[in-house]
C-alpha positions in Angstrom: 0.2 -0.1 -0.2 1.3 3.7 -0.9 2.1 6.2 1.9 0.1 9.0 1.9 1.4 12.6 1.1 2.8 14.5 3.2 2.9 18.0 2.3 6.4 19.5 3.8 4.5 23.6 3.8 1.5 22.7 6.0 0.9 23.9 9.1 0.6 21.3 11.2 2.6 22.1 14.2 0.4 24.4 17.0 3.6 25.9 18.3 3.4 27.3 14.7 0.3 28.5 13.9 0.3 30.4 17.1 3.9 32.0 16.9 2.3 33.3 13.5 -0.8 34.4 15.3 0.7 36.3 17.9 3.4 37.6 15.4 0.2 38.9 13.2 -1.5 40.8 16.0 2.6 42.5 17.6 2.8 44.2 14.6 -0.9 44.7 13.8 -0.3 46.5 17.5 2.8 47.8 16.9 2.0 49.8 13.7 -2.0 50.2 14.6 -3.4 48.8 11.6 -6.7 48.2 10.8 -8.5 45.7 9.4 -8.2 46.2 5.8 -4.2 45.9 6.4 -3.0 42.6 5.6 -0.3 41.2 8.0 1.3 37.7 6.4 4.3 36.1 8.8 6.7 33.5 7.0 9.8 31.4 8.1 12.8 31.1 5.8 15.6 28.8 5.6 19.3 30.5 5.0 22.3 28.3 4.0 24.6 31.3 3.3 27.3 31.5 5.6 26.6 34.9 7.0 22.0 34.1 7.4 21.0 32.8 10.8 19.6 29.0 9.8 16.2 30.7 10.4 14.3 33.3 9.8 11.6 35.1 10.6 9.9 37.8 7.8 6.6 39.9 8.8 4.9 41.5 5.7 2.8 44.7 5.4 0.5 44.5 2.6 -1.9 47.7 2.3 -4.8 48.1 -0.1 -3.1 49.8 -3.7 0.3 50.5 -1.7 3.6 48.3 -2.1 4.6 45.7 0.6 6.3 46.7 3.9 9.1 44.0 5.0 10.2 43.6 8.3 12.8 40.3 9.4 14.0 38.7 12.9 17.0 36.8 12.9 15.5 33.9 14.5 12.7 30.9 14.2 9.0 32.2 14.6 9.0 30.3 17.6 11.4 32.1 19.4 10.4 35.8 18.4 9.1 37.9 20.9 6.9 41.0 20.7 10.5 43.0 21.7 12.2 41.3 18.7 9.0 42.1 16.6 9.4 46.2 17.5 13.0 45.8 17.2 12.3 44.6 13.8 10.2 47.0 13.0 11.9 50.2 14.3 14.9 49.0 12.6 12.6 48.7 9.3 11.7 52.5 9.8 15.5 53.2 10.7 16.0 51.9 7.6 14.5 53.2 5.0 11.5 50.8 4.4 8.4 52.0 1.9 6.0 53.9 3.2 4.4 55.0 7.1 5.3 53.2 9.5 3.3 55.1 13.1 5.0 52.6 15.6 3.7 52.4 19.4 5.8 50.3 21.5 3.6 50.8 24.5 1.4 47.4 24.6 
């Protein structure tokens, strides 16, 4: 009997899903985003020598505007609210396109 195909991209891990939800919520709070803005969170692997093995990338997509990006040089499960705040602060300081109204208070 053939073994069923296991999708390597499926998000079956409840801890990973929970981490992604938390990062999205923190991003919404920090940037004071309205509900029509899409926040996407992905974990990427990097094999380059100067790159961490895992990186969390956050995209903010406002209707009719270019997406904004922030990166955390950690796996998604290890990212904290402080990491998210630091990533968006760095993005604002290094010239991320668009307006980034950062609110550090919780």
